[in-house]
C-alpha angles and dihedrals in degrees: 000000000000110000111241135191121216127195140161129231130186117209110239132187091272089062096051129086133212091277092057097253131108120277114241088242092065094069091040088055090049091049096047093049093045091052091054094047093048093049089053092048090052090049092243094105122130093265093046094054097028090236141114118251107213123192110223105170136006131179130188131194113196117192099196138000116278122222144207114289096015113137115217127203111215130197126189133180140174106252096193134259138280118196106316092339124104114204125210131183130206134190131186131200133187105201106314093337124094105226104175146001131198143186132202139188122213137182134205116231130187111253094230108031098025089224118154115262116204118231095243091056094069110075094208092050099050093091090061099040094094125140110278097236114197090356110146099225108202108245136216120292123228127185128183115213119003129203121212110249111174144315122249122196115211112236139170096283090060097053129105134199091284091054091247132118103281115248092233091050088056087060089056089053088051091051088052089054091049088052091226090171086075097044101094114175094018133086134190105267096173130022133164126190124193112198106206102168141357126263124212136200112292095026113138107218116203108209119203131183136209144124131283122229091264093050102259116143110253131206119186126188120208136178110197106315095335121098108220100181142358125202140178129187142179126208128213132191120260 
């Protein structure tokens, strides 16, 4: 039986946008936190293995808008590993109704050299390094022409424990690029973010927008010539 971790989250004002529904970053934050707690519970946390866990991709499907005061039950599990990639799944319920599902890809890096460590190289992790059968691994994102949108300067309020731009805050930047403040009557029903490189305080991130080949709305973030993140989203009516 695959070990799972369950937790509950209540949506507070800080999770809600100007249309009265949850920001996409809220569930990303819940997923990221649950992944860390579960890895620690399985004794494959960063301190246990003396490594760095790095999130590389995350995708969320949300089946309906979520509102202030709703309590969500979340389940997460390690879905196995493929090559250097760790796969993790998530599901959310409100009462008896499943309201969202997510998938994430992680990599283990050496603390000192930041080189990728394959799952089978860590003795404590071998038991979980099984093939991810049937797991929908989020793929690469490609976009044709991009249009400059705005520049965001990373400041203190964006930083995490590792002194980098927090992954969930990147979803907020993507939401700015999607101009969700104008999307009355629609919510983000699908969103994927590929994290390609870290951002640090003072970085000026140039955000650009466009469409992917299959029609999703794309938001890319770049510092100089280096792409820092790529995202694609679809919106649905309430």
